[in-house]
DSSP file (Angstrom, degrees, kcal/mol; ACC not computed):
  #  RESIDUE AA STRUCTURE BP1 BP2  ACC     N-H-->O    O-->H-N    N-H-->O    O-->H-N    TCO  KAPPA ALPHA  PHI   PSI    X-CA   Y-CA   Z-CA
    1    1 A M     >        0   0    0      0, 0.0     4,-1.2     0, 0.0     5,-0.1   0.000 360.0 360.0 360.0 -46.6  120.1  158.2   70.6
    2    2 A F  H  >  +     0   0    0      1,-0.2     4,-2.6     2,-0.2     5,-0.1   0.855 360.0  52.4 -65.4 -38.6  119.2  159.5   67.2
    3    3 A E  H  > S+     0   0    0      1,-0.2     4,-2.7     2,-0.2    -1,-0.2   0.859 105.7  54.7 -68.7 -37.8  115.9  161.0   68.4
    4    4 A D  H  > S+     0   0    0      2,-0.2     4,-1.2     1,-0.2    -1,-0.2   0.846 112.6  43.7 -62.4 -33.0  117.7  162.8   71.3
    5    5 A I  H  X S+     0   0    0     -4,-1.2     4,-2.7     2,-0.2    -2,-0.2   0.899 111.1  52.8 -80.2 -42.3  120.0  164.4   68.8
    6    6 A R  H  X S+     0   0    0     -4,-2.6     4,-2.4     1,-0.2    -2,-0.2   0.911 110.2  50.1 -53.0 -46.6  117.2  165.2   66.4
    7    7 A T  H  X S+     0   0    0     -4,-2.7     4,-1.7     2,-0.2    -1,-0.2   0.838 109.3  50.9 -67.8 -31.2  115.3  166.9   69.2
    8    8 A L  H  X S+     0   0    0     -4,-1.2     4,-2.6     2,-0.2     5,-0.2   0.947 111.1  47.2 -65.3 -50.0  118.4  169.0   70.1
    9    9 A F  H  X S+     0   0    0     -4,-2.7     4,-2.6     1,-0.2    -2,-0.2   0.892 111.4  52.6 -65.9 -32.7  118.8  170.1   66.5
   10   10 A T  H  X S+     0   0    0     -4,-2.4     4,-1.7    -5,-0.2    -1,-0.2   0.917 110.0  47.6 -66.5 -37.7  115.1  171.0   66.3
   11   11 A E  H  X S+     0   0    0     -4,-1.7     4,-1.1     2,-0.2    -2,-0.2   0.831 111.9  50.4 -72.5 -32.7  115.4  173.1   69.5
   12   12 A I  H  < S+     0   0    0     -4,-2.6     4,-0.4     2,-0.2     3,-0.4   0.912 108.8  51.7 -68.9 -42.3  118.5  174.8   68.1
   13   13 A R  H >< S+     0   0    0     -4,-2.6     3,-1.1    -5,-0.2     4,-0.4   0.875 106.7  54.4 -56.4 -40.3  116.6  175.5   64.9
   14   14 A A  H >X S+     0   0    0     -4,-1.7     3,-1.3     1,-0.2     4,-1.0   0.793  92.0  74.2 -67.0 -30.2  113.8  177.0   66.9
   15   15 A M  H 3X S+     0   0    0     -4,-1.1     4,-2.1    -3,-0.4    -1,-0.2   0.662  80.1  71.2 -61.4 -16.8  116.1  179.4   68.6
   16   16 A A  H <> S+     0   0    0     -3,-1.1     4,-2.2    -4,-0.4    -1,-0.3   0.910  96.7  51.2 -63.5 -39.5  116.4  181.5   65.5
   17   17 A A  H <> S+     0   0    0     -3,-1.3     4,-2.2    -4,-0.4    -1,-0.2   0.911 107.4  53.6 -66.8 -40.2  112.9  182.7   66.0
   18   18 A A  H  < S+     0   0    0     -4,-1.0     4,-0.4     1,-0.2    -1,-0.2   0.890 108.6  49.5 -63.5 -38.7  113.8  183.6   69.6
   19   19 A F  H >< S+     0   0    0     -4,-2.1     3,-1.3     1,-0.2     4,-0.2   0.907 110.3  51.2 -60.3 -43.3  116.8  185.7   68.4
   20   20 A D  H >< S+     0   0    0     -4,-2.2     3,-1.1     1,-0.3    -2,-0.2   0.820 102.2  60.3 -68.0 -30.9  114.5  187.5   65.9
   21   21 A R  G >< S+     0   0    0     -4,-2.2     3,-1.9     1,-0.2    -1,-0.3   0.619  79.7  87.5 -69.5 -10.0  112.0  188.3   68.7
   22   22 A L  G X  S+     0   0    0     -3,-1.3     3,-2.0    -4,-0.4    -1,-0.2   0.784  74.2  71.6 -62.7 -26.3  114.6  190.3   70.5
   23   23 A D  G <  S+     0   0    0     -3,-1.1    -1,-0.3     1,-0.3    -2,-0.1   0.690  88.5  61.5 -60.6 -19.0  113.6  193.3   68.5
   24   24 A T  G <  S+     0   0    0     -3,-1.9    -1,-0.3    -4,-0.1     2,-0.2   0.561  93.0  83.6 -85.0  -8.7  110.4  193.6   70.3
   25   25 A L  S <  S-     0   0    0     -3,-2.0    -3,-0.0    -4,-0.2     0, 0.0  -0.619  85.0-102.8-103.3 158.2  112.1  194.2   73.7
   26   26 A E     >  -     0   0    0     -2,-0.2     4,-2.8     1,-0.1     5,-0.2  -0.306  43.9 -99.6 -68.2 158.7  113.5  197.3   75.3
   27   27 A P  H  > S+     0   0    0      0, 0.0     4,-2.1     0, 0.0     5,-0.2   0.870 119.4  44.0 -51.5 -47.3  117.2  197.7   75.2
   28   28 A A  H  > S+     0   0    0      1,-0.2     4,-1.5     2,-0.2     5,-0.1   0.893 118.9  43.8 -68.2 -38.1  118.1  196.6   78.7
   29   29 A E  H  > S+     0   0    0      2,-0.2     4,-2.6     1,-0.2     5,-0.2   0.829 111.1  56.0 -72.9 -31.0  115.8  193.6   78.6
   30   30 A K  H  X S+     0   0    0     -4,-2.8     4,-2.7     1,-0.2    -2,-0.2   0.917 107.1  48.8 -65.3 -39.6  117.0  192.8   75.1
   31   31 A A  H  X S+     0   0    0     -4,-2.1     4,-2.0    -5,-0.2    -2,-0.2   0.907 112.6  47.3 -66.4 -38.4  120.6  192.7   76.3
   32   32 A R  H  X S+     0   0    0     -4,-1.5     4,-2.0     2,-0.2    -2,-0.2   0.929 114.9  47.2 -72.5 -42.8  119.7  190.4   79.2
   33   33 A E  H  X S+     0   0    0     -4,-2.6     4,-3.0     1,-0.2     5,-0.2   0.867 109.9  52.7 -64.6 -36.1  117.7  188.1   76.9
   34   34 A L  H  X S+     0   0    0     -4,-2.7     4,-2.7    -5,-0.2    -1,-0.2   0.949 107.7  50.0 -64.8 -44.7  120.4  188.0   74.4
   35   35 A I  H  X S+     0   0    0     -4,-2.0     4,-1.8     2,-0.2    -2,-0.2   0.874 114.3  47.5 -53.6 -44.4  122.9  186.9   77.0
   36   36 A R  H  X S+     0   0    0     -4,-2.0     4,-2.6     2,-0.2    -1,-0.2   0.919 111.3  47.6 -61.2 -46.1  120.5  184.2   78.0
   37   37 A L  H  X S+     0   0    0     -4,-3.0     4,-3.2     2,-0.2     5,-0.2   0.892 111.4  52.0 -70.2 -37.6  119.7  183.0   74.6
   38   38 A R  H  X S+     0   0    0     -4,-2.7     4,-2.5    -5,-0.2    -1,-0.2   0.917 111.4  47.5 -59.9 -40.9  123.5  182.9   73.7
   39   39 A R  H  X S+     0   0    0     -4,-1.8     4,-2.6     2,-0.2    -2,-0.2   0.934 115.1  44.0 -66.8 -49.6  124.2  180.8   76.8
   40   40 A D  H  X S+     0   0    0     -4,-2.6     4,-3.0     2,-0.2     5,-0.3   0.938 113.7  51.4 -64.7 -42.4  121.3  178.4   76.0
   41   41 A Y  H  X S+     0   0    0     -4,-3.2     4,-2.7     1,-0.2     5,-0.3   0.968 113.4  46.4 -56.5 -52.7  122.4  178.2   72.2
   42   42 A S  H  X S+     0   0    0     -4,-2.5     4,-2.3     1,-0.2    -1,-0.2   0.897 113.7  47.4 -58.5 -46.8  126.0  177.4   73.4
   43   43 A A  H  X S+     0   0    0     -4,-2.6     4,-2.9     1,-0.2     5,-0.2   0.949 113.6  46.9 -65.1 -50.7  124.8  174.8   75.9
   44   44 A K  H  X S+     0   0    0     -4,-3.0     4,-2.6     1,-0.2    -2,-0.2   0.901 114.4  48.0 -57.2 -42.4  122.4  173.1   73.4
   45   45 A N  H  X S+     0   0    0     -4,-2.7     4,-2.7    -5,-0.3    -1,-0.2   0.871 110.1  50.6 -68.0 -36.7  125.1  173.1   70.7
   46   46 A T  H  X S+     0   0    0     -4,-2.3     4,-2.9    -5,-0.3     5,-0.2   0.957 111.4  49.3 -68.4 -49.4  127.8  171.7   73.0
   47   47 A K  H  X S+     0   0    0     -4,-2.9     4,-2.3     1,-0.2    -2,-0.2   0.906 112.4  47.6 -54.4 -43.5  125.4  168.9   74.1
   48   48 A A  H  X S+     0   0    0     -4,-2.6     4,-2.5    -5,-0.2     5,-0.2   0.932 112.5  48.0 -64.6 -45.7  124.6  168.0   70.5
   49   49 A A  H  X S+     0   0    0     -4,-2.7     4,-2.7     1,-0.2    -2,-0.2   0.911 111.4  50.8 -62.2 -41.0  128.2  168.0   69.4
   50   50 A T  H  X S+     0   0    0     -4,-2.9     4,-2.3     2,-0.2     5,-0.3   0.934 110.9  48.4 -62.4 -43.4  129.2  165.9   72.3
   51   51 A L  H  X S+     0   0    0     -4,-2.3     4,-2.5    -5,-0.2     5,-0.4   0.896 114.4  45.7 -58.1 -41.9  126.4  163.3   71.6
   52   52 A V  H  X>S+     0   0    0     -4,-2.5     5,-2.6     1,-0.2     4,-2.1   0.938 114.5  47.2 -73.2 -41.9  127.3  163.1   67.9
   53   53 A E  I  <>S+     0   0    0     -4,-2.7     5,-2.0     3,-0.2    -2,-0.2   0.861 120.5  37.3 -66.6 -35.8  131.0  162.9   68.5
   54   54 A T  I  <5S+     0   0    0     -4,-2.3    -2,-0.2    -5,-0.2    -1,-0.2   0.833 128.5  29.9 -80.4 -39.0  130.7  160.2   71.2
   55   55 A R  I  <5S+     0   0    0     -4,-2.5    -3,-0.2    -5,-0.3    -2,-0.2   0.654 135.7  16.4-104.2 -14.7  127.8  158.1   69.9
   56   56 A I  I  X5S+     0   0    0     -4,-2.1     4,-1.4    -5,-0.4    -3,-0.2   0.734 125.9  40.0-119.8 -56.4  128.1  158.5   66.0
   57   57 A C  I  ><S+     0   0    0     -5,-2.6     4,-0.8     2,-0.2     3,-0.5   0.952 113.9  51.8 -62.2 -51.9  131.6  159.9   65.0
   58   58 A G  H >4<S+     0   0    0     -5,-2.0     3,-1.7    -6,-0.3     4,-0.3   0.953 113.1  44.3 -55.6 -56.0  133.7  157.9   67.4
   59   59 A P  H 34 S+     0   0    0      0, 0.0     3,-0.3     0, 0.0    -1,-0.3   0.757 116.0  48.9 -61.9 -22.8  132.1  154.5   66.4
   60   60 A L  H >< S+     0   0    0     -4,-1.4     3,-1.5    -3,-0.5     6,-0.2   0.383  81.4  99.3 -94.8   1.9  132.4  155.4   62.7
   61   61 A E  T << S+     0   0    0     -3,-1.7    -1,-0.2    -4,-0.8    -3,-0.1   0.845  87.5  41.4 -60.1 -32.4  136.0  156.5   62.8
   62   62 A R  T 3  S+     0   0    0     -4,-0.3     2,-0.8    -3,-0.3    -1,-0.3   0.310  90.5  99.0 -97.7   6.6  137.3  153.3   61.5
   63   63 A V    X>  -     0   0    0     -3,-1.5     3,-1.3     1,-0.2     4,-0.6  -0.853  60.4-159.4 -96.4 106.3  134.6  152.9   58.9
   64   64 A S  G >4 S+     0   0    0     -2,-0.8     3,-0.7     1,-0.3    -1,-0.2   0.788  88.6  58.8 -63.2 -28.3  136.2  154.1   55.7
   65   65 A D  G 34 S+     0   0    0      1,-0.2     4,-0.4     2,-0.1    -1,-0.3   0.775 102.3  56.7 -65.4 -26.6  132.8  154.7   54.0
   66   66 A A  G <> S+     0   0    0     -3,-1.3     4,-3.2    -6,-0.2     3,-0.3   0.623  80.6  92.5 -74.7 -18.8  132.0  157.1   56.8
   67   67 A Q  H <X S+     0   0    0     -3,-0.7     4,-2.9    -4,-0.6    -1,-0.2   0.867  85.8  44.3 -51.4 -51.4  135.0  159.3   56.3
   68   68 A P  H  > S+     0   0    0      0, 0.0     4,-2.2     0, 0.0    -1,-0.3   0.872 114.6  50.9 -66.4 -33.0  133.5  161.9   53.9
   69   69 A L  H  > S+     0   0    0     -4,-0.4     4,-2.4    -3,-0.3    -2,-0.2   0.948 113.5  44.5 -67.0 -45.8  130.3  162.1   56.0
   70   70 A L  H  X S+     0   0    0     -4,-3.2     4,-2.7     1,-0.2     5,-0.2   0.932 112.7  52.3 -58.7 -45.0  132.3  162.7   59.2
   71   71 A R  H  X S+     0   0    0     -4,-2.9     4,-2.8    -5,-0.3    -1,-0.2   0.927 112.1  44.7 -55.6 -48.5  134.6  165.2   57.4
   72   72 A R  H  X S+     0   0    0     -4,-2.2     4,-2.7     2,-0.2    -1,-0.2   0.930 113.0  51.4 -61.5 -44.9  131.5  167.3   56.1
   73   73 A Y  H  X S+     0   0    0     -4,-2.4     4,-2.3     1,-0.2    -2,-0.2   0.932 113.1  44.7 -58.2 -51.8  129.8  167.1   59.5
   74   74 A R  H  X S+     0   0    0     -4,-2.7     4,-2.8     2,-0.2    -1,-0.2   0.868 110.4  54.4 -64.3 -40.5  133.1  168.4   61.3
   75   75 A E  H  X S+     0   0    0     -4,-2.8     4,-2.9    -5,-0.2     5,-0.2   0.954 110.0  48.2 -57.0 -50.1  133.6  171.1   58.6
   76   76 A M  H  X S+     0   0    0     -4,-2.7     4,-2.8     2,-0.2     5,-0.3   0.953 110.9  49.9 -55.3 -51.1  130.1  172.4   59.3
   77   77 A V  H  X S+     0   0    0     -4,-2.3     4,-2.8     1,-0.2     5,-0.2   0.941 114.0  45.6 -49.7 -53.6  130.6  172.4   63.1
   78   78 A N  H  X S+     0   0    0     -4,-2.8     4,-3.0     1,-0.2    -1,-0.2   0.940 112.9  49.4 -57.8 -49.4  133.9  174.3   62.6
   79   79 A E  H  X S+     0   0    0     -4,-2.9     4,-2.2     1,-0.2    -1,-0.2   0.882 112.9  47.1 -61.9 -42.0  132.4  176.8   60.2
   80   80 A A  H  X S+     0   0    0     -4,-2.8     4,-2.7    -5,-0.2     5,-0.3   0.915 112.7  50.7 -65.8 -43.9  129.4  177.4   62.6
   81   81 A R  H  X S+     0   0    0     -4,-2.8     4,-2.6    -5,-0.3     5,-0.2   0.937 111.4  46.2 -56.5 -50.3  131.7  177.8   65.6
   82   82 A A  H  X S+     0   0    0     -4,-3.0     4,-2.6    -5,-0.2    -1,-0.2   0.928 113.6  48.7 -62.2 -44.4  133.9  180.3   63.9
   83   83 A A  H  X S+     0   0    0     -4,-2.2     4,-2.4     1,-0.2    -2,-0.2   0.882 114.1  44.9 -65.3 -39.2  130.9  182.3   62.5
   84   84 A V  H  X S+     0   0    0     -4,-2.7     4,-2.7     2,-0.2    -1,-0.2   0.865 112.1  51.9 -74.7 -34.9  129.1  182.5   65.8
   85   85 A A  H  X S+     0   0    0     -4,-2.6     4,-2.3    -5,-0.3     5,-0.2   0.938 113.4  45.3 -60.2 -46.4  132.4  183.4   67.7
   86   86 A T  H  X S+     0   0    0     -4,-2.6     4,-2.5    -5,-0.2     5,-0.2   0.946 112.6  50.8 -62.4 -47.4  133.0  186.2   65.3
   87   87 A H  H  X S+     0   0    0     -4,-2.4     4,-1.7     1,-0.2    -2,-0.2   0.958 113.4  45.4 -53.0 -54.6  129.4  187.4   65.4
   88   88 A Q  H  < S+     0   0    0     -4,-2.7    -1,-0.2     1,-0.2    -2,-0.2   0.823 111.2  51.9 -62.7 -33.5  129.5  187.5   69.2
   89   89 A A  H  < S+     0   0    0     -4,-2.3    -1,-0.2     1,-0.2    -2,-0.2   0.845 114.9  42.6 -70.4 -37.4  132.8  189.2   69.4
   90   90 A Q  H  < S+     0   0    0     -4,-2.5    -2,-0.2     1,-0.2    -1,-0.2   0.769 120.7  42.6 -74.5 -23.7  131.6  191.9   67.0
   91   91 A W     <  +     0   0    0     -4,-1.7    -1,-0.2    -5,-0.2    -2,-0.1  -0.534  69.8 178.9-130.3  67.0  128.2  192.3   68.7
   92   92 A P    >>  -     0   0    0      0, 0.0     3,-2.8     0, 0.0     4,-0.8  -0.389  48.7-101.4 -62.7 152.0  128.4  192.3   72.5
   93   93 A A  G >4 S+     0   0    0      1,-0.3     3,-0.5     2,-0.2     4,-0.3   0.777 120.9  52.1 -46.5 -38.7  125.0  192.7   74.0
   94   94 A M  G 34 S+     0   0    0      1,-0.2    -1,-0.3     2,-0.1     3,-0.2   0.584 107.6  54.9 -77.4 -11.1  125.5  196.5   74.9
   95   95 A K  G X> S+     0   0    0     -3,-2.8     3,-2.3     1,-0.2     4,-0.6   0.691  79.5  87.7 -98.2 -20.4  126.6  197.3   71.3
   96   96 A I  T << S+     0   0    0     -4,-0.8     3,-0.4    -3,-0.5     7,-0.2   0.728  86.2  54.3 -61.2 -25.7  123.7  195.9   69.3
   97   97 A E  T >4 S+     0   0    0     -4,-0.3     3,-0.6     1,-0.2    -1,-0.3   0.686  92.7  72.0 -73.1 -21.4  121.7  199.1   69.6
   98   98 A S  T <4 S+     0   0    0     -3,-2.3    -1,-0.2     1,-0.3    -2,-0.2   0.779 121.3   7.4 -76.0 -27.3  124.4  201.2   68.1
   99   99 A D  T 3X S+     0   0    0     -4,-0.6     4,-2.3    -3,-0.4    -1,-0.3  -0.471  72.3 169.1-150.3  73.6  123.9  199.8   64.7
  100  100 A S  H <> S+     0   0    0     -3,-0.6     4,-2.8     1,-0.2     5,-0.3   0.827  76.2  57.0 -62.3 -36.0  120.8  197.7   64.7
  101  101 A E  H  > S+     0   0    0      2,-0.2     4,-2.3     1,-0.2    -1,-0.2   0.962 110.9  43.2 -60.2 -51.3  120.7  197.3   60.9
  102  102 A S  H  > S+     0   0    0     -3,-0.2     4,-2.1     1,-0.2    -2,-0.2   0.905 114.3  50.2 -59.3 -44.5  124.2  195.8   60.7
  103  103 A Y  H  X S+     0   0    0     -4,-2.3     4,-2.5    -7,-0.2    -1,-0.2   0.916 109.7  50.3 -68.4 -38.1  123.6  193.6   63.7
  104  104 A H  H  X S+     0   0    0     -4,-2.8     4,-2.5     1,-0.2     5,-0.2   0.899 109.5  52.9 -58.6 -41.7  120.2  192.3   62.2
  105  105 A L  H  X S+     0   0    0     -4,-2.3     4,-1.4    -5,-0.3    -1,-0.2   0.914 111.0  46.9 -58.9 -44.0  122.2  191.5   58.9
  106  106 A S  H  X S+     0   0    0     -4,-2.1     4,-2.3     2,-0.2    -2,-0.2   0.886 111.1  50.7 -63.4 -42.7  124.7  189.6   61.0
  107  107 A V  H  X S+     0   0    0     -4,-2.5     4,-2.2     1,-0.2    -2,-0.2   0.874 110.4  48.6 -65.0 -38.6  122.1  187.7   62.9
  108  108 A H  H  X S+     0   0    0     -4,-2.5     4,-1.9     2,-0.2    -1,-0.2   0.777 109.0  53.7 -75.4 -26.5  120.2  186.7   59.7
  109  109 A Q  H  X S+     0   0    0     -4,-1.4     4,-2.0    -5,-0.2    -2,-0.2   0.927 112.8  44.1 -68.4 -45.7  123.5  185.5   58.0
  110  110 A I  H  X S+     0   0    0     -4,-2.3     4,-2.9     2,-0.2     5,-0.2   0.888 114.4  49.6 -60.6 -43.0  124.2  183.3   61.1
  111  111 A S  H  X S+     0   0    0     -4,-2.2     4,-2.7     1,-0.2    -2,-0.2   0.932 110.9  48.9 -68.2 -39.4  120.6  182.1   61.1
  112  112 A A  H  X S+     0   0    0     -4,-1.9     4,-1.7     2,-0.2    -1,-0.2   0.903 114.5  46.0 -67.9 -39.5  120.6  181.2   57.4
  113  113 A M  H  X S+     0   0    0     -4,-2.0     4,-2.8     1,-0.2    -2,-0.2   0.942 113.8  48.0 -64.3 -47.6  123.9  179.3   57.8
  114  114 A Q  H  X S+     0   0    0     -4,-2.9     4,-2.6     1,-0.2     5,-0.2   0.851 110.2  52.5 -65.1 -39.0  122.7  177.5   60.8
  115  115 A A  H  X S+     0   0    0     -4,-2.7     4,-1.9    -5,-0.2    -1,-0.2   0.870 110.5  47.5 -60.0 -39.6  119.4  176.6   59.1
  116  116 A A  H  X S+     0   0    0     -4,-1.7     4,-2.5     2,-0.2     5,-0.2   0.891 114.2  47.5 -70.9 -42.8  121.2  175.1   56.2
  117  117 A H  H  X S+     0   0    0     -4,-2.8     4,-2.7     2,-0.2    -2,-0.2   0.963 112.5  47.7 -63.6 -44.1  123.6  173.1   58.5
  118  118 A L  H  X S+     0   0    0     -4,-2.6     4,-2.7     1,-0.2     5,-0.3   0.903 109.5  53.1 -66.1 -39.6  120.8  171.9   60.6
  119  119 A A  H  X S+     0   0    0     -4,-1.9     4,-3.1    -5,-0.2     5,-0.4   0.950 113.0  45.8 -60.9 -47.7  118.7  170.8   57.5
  120  120 A W  H  X>S+     0   0    0     -4,-2.5     5,-2.6     1,-0.2     4,-2.3   0.895 111.9  50.2 -64.3 -37.8  121.8  168.8   56.3
  121  121 A K  I  <>S+     0   0    0     -4,-2.7     5,-2.6    -5,-0.2    -1,-0.2   0.902 119.8  36.7 -68.8 -37.9  122.5  167.3   59.7
  122  122 A V  I  <5S+     0   0    0     -4,-2.7    -2,-0.2    -5,-0.2    -3,-0.2   0.933 126.1  36.8 -80.6 -45.6  118.8  166.1   60.0
  123  123 A D  I  <5S+     0   0    0     -4,-3.1    -3,-0.2    -5,-0.3    -2,-0.2   0.785 137.1   7.6 -82.0 -29.1  118.1  165.2   56.5
  124  124 A T  I  X5S+     0   0    0     -4,-2.3     4,-2.5    -5,-0.4     5,-0.3   0.737 123.4  49.1-112.6 -59.7  121.4  163.8   55.4
  125  125 A F  I  ><S+     0   0    0     -5,-2.6     4,-3.0     1,-0.2     5,-0.3   0.933 112.4  44.4 -56.1 -54.9  123.9  163.3   58.2
  126  126 A L  H  ><S+     0   0    0     -5,-2.6     4,-2.7    -6,-0.2    -1,-0.2   0.917 116.1  45.3 -65.1 -45.1  121.7  161.5   60.8
  127  127 A P  H  > S+     0   0    0      0, 0.0     4,-2.0     0, 0.0    -1,-0.2   0.919 116.8  45.2 -63.9 -38.8  120.1  159.0   58.3
  128  128 A E  H  X S+     0   0    0     -4,-2.5     4,-2.9     2,-0.2    -2,-0.2   0.933 114.1  49.6 -70.0 -40.5  123.4  158.2   56.6
  129  129 A A  H  X S+     0   0    0     -4,-3.0     4,-3.1    -5,-0.3     5,-0.3   0.941 110.2  50.8 -57.8 -48.2  125.1  157.8   60.0
  130  130 A E  H  X S+     0   0    0     -4,-2.7     4,-1.9    -5,-0.3    -1,-0.2   0.884 111.3  48.6 -55.9 -40.1  122.3  155.6   61.2
  131  131 A R  H  X S+     0   0    0     -4,-2.0     4,-2.5     2,-0.2    -1,-0.2   0.921 113.6  46.0 -68.2 -43.6  122.7  153.4   58.1
  132  132 A L  H  X S+     0   0    0     -4,-2.9     4,-2.5     1,-0.2    -2,-0.2   0.867 111.1  51.0 -73.4 -31.7  126.4  153.1   58.5
  133  133 A L  H  X S+     0   0    0     -4,-3.1     4,-2.8    -5,-0.2    -1,-0.2   0.916 110.7  50.3 -62.6 -42.2  126.2  152.4   62.2
  134  134 A A  H  X S+     0   0    0     -4,-1.9     4,-2.4    -5,-0.3    -2,-0.2   0.931 112.8  46.5 -57.6 -48.4  123.6  149.6   61.4
  135  135 A V  H  X S+     0   0    0     -4,-2.5     4,-2.8     1,-0.2    -1,-0.2   0.925 113.1  49.6 -65.9 -41.8  126.0  148.2   58.7
  136  136 A R  H  X S+     0   0    0     -4,-2.5     4,-2.0     2,-0.2    -2,-0.2   0.914 112.7  46.8 -55.9 -47.9  128.9  148.4   61.1
  137  137 A T  H  X S+     0   0    0     -4,-2.8     4,-2.2     1,-0.2    -1,-0.2   0.869 111.6  50.8 -60.8 -42.1  126.9  146.6   63.8
  138  138 A D  H  X S+     0   0    0     -4,-2.4     4,-2.5     1,-0.2    -2,-0.2   0.881 111.0  48.7 -66.7 -43.9  125.8  144.0   61.4
  139  139 A S  H  X S+     0   0    0     -4,-2.8     4,-2.1     2,-0.2    -2,-0.2   0.861 110.9  49.8 -65.8 -34.2  129.4  143.4   60.3
  140  140 A V  H  X S+     0   0    0     -4,-2.0     4,-1.1     2,-0.2    -2,-0.2   0.887 111.3  49.6 -72.3 -37.1  130.6  143.1   63.8
  141  141 A D  H  X S+     0   0    0     -4,-2.2     4,-0.7     2,-0.2     3,-0.4   0.905 110.0  50.9 -63.2 -43.9  127.9  140.6   64.6
  142  142 A A  H >< S+     0   0    0     -4,-2.5     3,-1.1     1,-0.2    -2,-0.2   0.918 109.4  51.4 -58.7 -46.6  128.8  138.5   61.5
  143  143 A N  H 3< S+     0   0    0     -4,-2.1    -1,-0.2     1,-0.3    -2,-0.2   0.750 104.2  56.8 -66.8 -22.1  132.4  138.5   62.5
  144  144 A Q  H 3<        0   0    0     -4,-1.1    -1,-0.3    -3,-0.4    -2,-0.2   0.632 360.0 360.0 -81.5 -18.5  131.6  137.3   66.0
  145  145 A R    <<        0   0    0     -3,-1.1    -1,-0.2    -4,-0.7    -2,-0.1   0.469 360.0 360.0 -73.9 360.0  129.7  134.2   64.8
């Protein structure tokens, strides 16, 4: 389970480079590729969020020690969703050529935020969630004896 989630987070992190490579494409191809990347990005994020919510957050809901971790994870998810939604609303595919400098600044801000969030999720959230789930499982096993 945790490896599947780590893999998705790694794939999402790698997408930043794909967005940066859009600059090398002609405008029409750039627009098509941007739409494809946005869909792929959304699908991967949705899959990762679903896995985390069902396999990690759900089981940890009643673990009091897990609440700060879950709260921070959900704050980051909501912050990223809002930032991406705002960016995509401000920058439809056909508009990015009209002010490419501002568009690139926006992309880099989103990429930096996403990189920081993903680093925290991989380096802090997943290991701590794994530890808490193991403690929870051990407690449940001990209570069943």
